[in-house]
N, C-alpha and C positions, 0 to 999 in steps of 0.2 A: 393375512389375518390382521384385523384391525384391533389394536389394543386401546383400552380406554386411556384418556390423557392422564399423565402423572400429576397427582394433586400437589401443587406447590404454592405455598403462601409466602411470598417474599417478606411480608412484615413479621410473620411468625418466625421465619428463619433468621431474620435480623435480630429479633428479640432473644432467640436461643443463643445466637453467637455472642450477643452482648452479655447474657447471663454467664456463659462459659468464660468470657474474658474476665468478668468480675470475680468469678470463683478462682481462676488461676491467679489473679492479682492478690486475692485474699490468702490464697495458699502460699504464695511467696512470702507474705508477711508472717504467716503462721510458722513457716519453716525457719525464719529468722529467730523466732521466739523459742523454738524447741532446743533445749539444752542437750548436753551429752546423754546418750541413751545408755542406761545401765541395766544389766541383767543380774538376777540374784540379789534381791532387795532385803531379804531377811538377815538380821545380824547373825554372824557365824564366826567360828574360830577353827583354825587348822589344828587338828589333834594328832595327825600322823601324815608324814610325807615320805615318798620314796620315788626316785626317778622323776617321771612327769606327774605322778599321781599325788592327789591331795585328798585326805579324808576330812570332811567338814562336819562340825557339830553346830547345830542351829540353836539360837537362843530365843525363846518365846517371851511374851510379856509376863507370864507367870511360870513358876516351876512346874515341871511335868508331874503328872499324877500316875502315869504308867510306870510300873517297876521294871519292865523289860524294854530296852531301847529298840528302835526301829531303824534298820539300815536300808537306804535306798540304793539299788544298783541300777544305774542307767545304761543305755546302749553306748557303744563306741562311736557310732556314726554321727552323733551330734554332741554338742556340749549339754550338760545335764540341766541347764537353767530353765528349760520348759516347765519344770516342776516348781520354779520360784521366779516366774516371769516378771511379775510386778506385784505391788502390795495388794491390789484387789483381785489378782489372778494368780494365786500362789497355793498350790497343793501343800507345800511345806508349811506355810504360815497357818493354814487351816488345820493341818494335822497337829501342829503345836497348840493351837487354840483348843483342840479336843483333849489335850493332855498328854500327847505322845512325846517321847524323847527322840528327836530325829537326827540321824547322821546321813551323809551322802558321799558316795564315791565319785570324785571328779577325776576322770582318767587323764586329763590333760591333752597336750598336742604332740603326738609322736613325730619324731624326725628320723634322720638316717640311722641314728644309733639304735632305733627300735625296729629296724627292718625285719629282724629274725625272731621277734617276740611271737610266741605261740599261744594258742588258747589255754594250754597248761600254765603258761606264765601269767596270764590274766586271771584265770579262775582258781587254780590251785596254788598260785603265787600271790599276786597283788590282793585279790579279793579275800583270800584266806588270811593274809596278814592284817587286813583291815578288820575282819571279824575278830581276830585274836586281840587286836588293839582295843576294841570296844569291850570285849569280854574282860580283859585285864582292868580297864578303867572302872567297870561296874562290879567286878568280882562275881561274875555270873558264868554259868556253863554254856548257855545258849541265848541267842537273841532272836528278834523277829526280823525277817528279811523280805523286802519288797523289791521285786525285779520288774523292770519296765522294758518292753519290746525285746530287743536283743539282750538287754540286761536281765530279762526274765528267763531267757534260755540259759544264760550264765548261771542264774540263781537255781534253776532246776538241776543243772549239772552239779553245782556246788552242794545243794541239799542232798543229792544222791551220793556224792562222795563223802560228805561230812554231816550226816543226819544228826549227829549228837550235838552239833553247834547251832542248829536252827530249831527254834521252839515253834514258830508258826511261819508259814510261807504264804506270801501274797504275790500273785503275778498279775500284771496289767498289760493288755494288748500284746500278749506273748504268743508267738507262733509255736505250735507243736507239730502239726501236720503241714509241711511246706509244699505239698503237692495237691492242694485243693484246686479245683478248676477255676475258681474266681481269684486266685492269687496272682495278680499281674506281675508283681516283682519277681516271683519265683519263675514264671514263664520266661522272663527276660534272663534271669541268672542261669537257668538250666541250659541255655543255648550259647553260653560264653565258654571259650577255652580258658578256664581259670588259670591253669598252669602257665600257658603262654602269656596271658595277661600279666600275672604277677611277676613272672620271670623277666618281662619286658620293662614294666614300670617300677618295680620294687614296691615301695609304699604307694598305696592308691591315693591319688590326689583328691582332696575334698570336692573340688569342682566337678570331677568325674562322677562322684556319688550324687552330688546335688543335681547334676544334669539328668542322671538316671531317674531320680525321684520325680523331677519336674516333667519328664516326658511321659510318665504314667498317666497324667491328666494335663496334656499340653495346653488346651484351651483355657481351662479353669485356672491353672497355676502360672501360665505365662502371658495371658492376655486379659481374661476377665477381671482378675484382681487389680490390675493396673488401670483398667478402664474404670472400675469401681472406685479407685483412689480419688478420681476427680470429685466424686460426691462428698468426700470428707475433707477435701483440701482446706476448707475454711473452718474446720473444727479442730483446734489445736490438740485436744485430748485424744480424739480419734486418730489424728495424724501421728501423734507420738506412739500410740498403740500399734499402728501399722508399721512404723519404722522399727519399733522394738522387735516385732515378729520377723521383719526382714533381716535385722541384724542377727537374730538367733539362727535363722535358716542358712545364711551365707557366712556365718562365723563358725564353720564346721572344721573339725580336725581331719588331717589325713589319716589313713588306715594303715596300721602296721601290716606289711605285706604278707608275712607268713600266717598270721592270725586270720587275715581276710581270706587267704587261700583255704585254710582249714574250715572256716565257717561256711563259705560258699560251697565248697565241695561236699562236706559231710552233712550239712543241713539242707541247704537249698537244692543241691543236685541229688544227693543220695537219700535224703529224708531219714536220717538215721535215728532220730528220736522215735519215729514211728516203728521202724524195723527192729529197734533194740540193739543196733550195732554201734551206736555212738561210743567213742572212747576219747578220753582226755589224758594226754600223756601216756597212752597205752593202757590206762585203767578203764574198764567198762563202766558206762553210765547206765545203771539199772534204776529206772524210775520207780520200781517197786520198793526201793529203799526209802522212798519218801513216805513215811508213815505218820508224820506230824500233820496237823490241820492245814488245809490249803484253801485259800480264797482266790478264785480265778476271775478277774474282771476283764471284759472285752467290750469293744465298741461296735454297735450294730451297723454303723455306716463306715466302717474302717476299710479303706481301699488298700492299705499296706499290709495289715494283718486282719483279713476277713474273719468274721465269727467262726466259720467252719474250720479255720486253722487253729483256733484256740480250744474249741469245744471238746476234742478227744482227750484232753488232759486227765479228766476224771477217771477214764478207763485205763490209763497207763500207770498211774501212781498206786502205791500200796496203802494209802490213807483211807480210813473209814469215815473221816470227817472232811468232806469236800463240798465246797459251796461255789456255785457259778453265779456271777452277777453281770447282767447285760445292761450296758449304758447306751441310751439313745443319742448317738453322736458319732464323731469321727475320731481319727487317730490322734489329732492334736486337741480337738475339742474336749476330750476326756480329761485333759489337764487344765485347760484355761477358760472354758466357757463358764458363764455365770451359773448355769444349771449344774455343771460338774462341781463347782465350788461348794454348792449347797448339798450335793448328794454323795459324792465319792469319798472325801475325807471322813465324814461322819460314819459312812458305811464301813470303811476300813477300821476306824476306831471301835465301833460297836462290836464288829466281828472279833477283833483282838481282845477286847475287854471281856467278852463272853467266854474266852478261853484262858 
């Protein structure tokens, strides 16, 4: 079989190599000018601390107009600073600009002393005491709760256990049905001997979790983004944005072993939110106890929490005031994309203000 000659233009190849060399050279100079990469840029103060946990209260440019504070409950598997990544990509800053009074649970970095922390310790312990601290500061009976990803599952469980302390509930990219066919992470988790794994490693290293997430989209997350880095090497602002995202991804906490075991077993493997068999500290989680207004926000291109995993929530809760909001984007884009900044915080504020 005679193949056509491979078209090769030496002069064009030389020009491309020279352009690549210049871009690398400019990139080295740009890297020298990039200062320390900071996450969490909005002014804040610690209003409650316990063990590794810090409860932050954010300060906006103007006093809040909302009379009910909003507590953000993030996942354990990453630091919470994706919601306050940088000044022009901050859900927190935009919520403050809308007039919300924003608090955030920062779970911290577990170590060997936290090996036996359970979901009860996190949800009915730490989270409950954060809620009580805010209620005491404001002299109120109930606050607004915003749960994100795994933090959304925590928030659902918390609202079911303590409905009297939650006025309105907002969930973002929160899984409810962990057994949808398109849930790649669930397929992986369901085939792991969780007991053997946790009994062997104790606390789950952050590097193991990061590896698991990266292998869900290995080409995109391990190759393409670094190839694409070449295109922005000579743009200091874009380069700094890239490095900031990399810092957030790889500055992840380890996972307290017992809580990881319970979450993986009861939710990923047994899908107990759907079956109604979930229990926290022996107490049943009855989502029908959630009768307050609920706003459920999900991302249409989310590969970690696909829309089908979030959609069943409305049928499981007891509330007559349920709103679903679909965002055209991915699991991370829903916090940091320019489109998300314009749409998501105003949608949350408007929904809360109407109630």
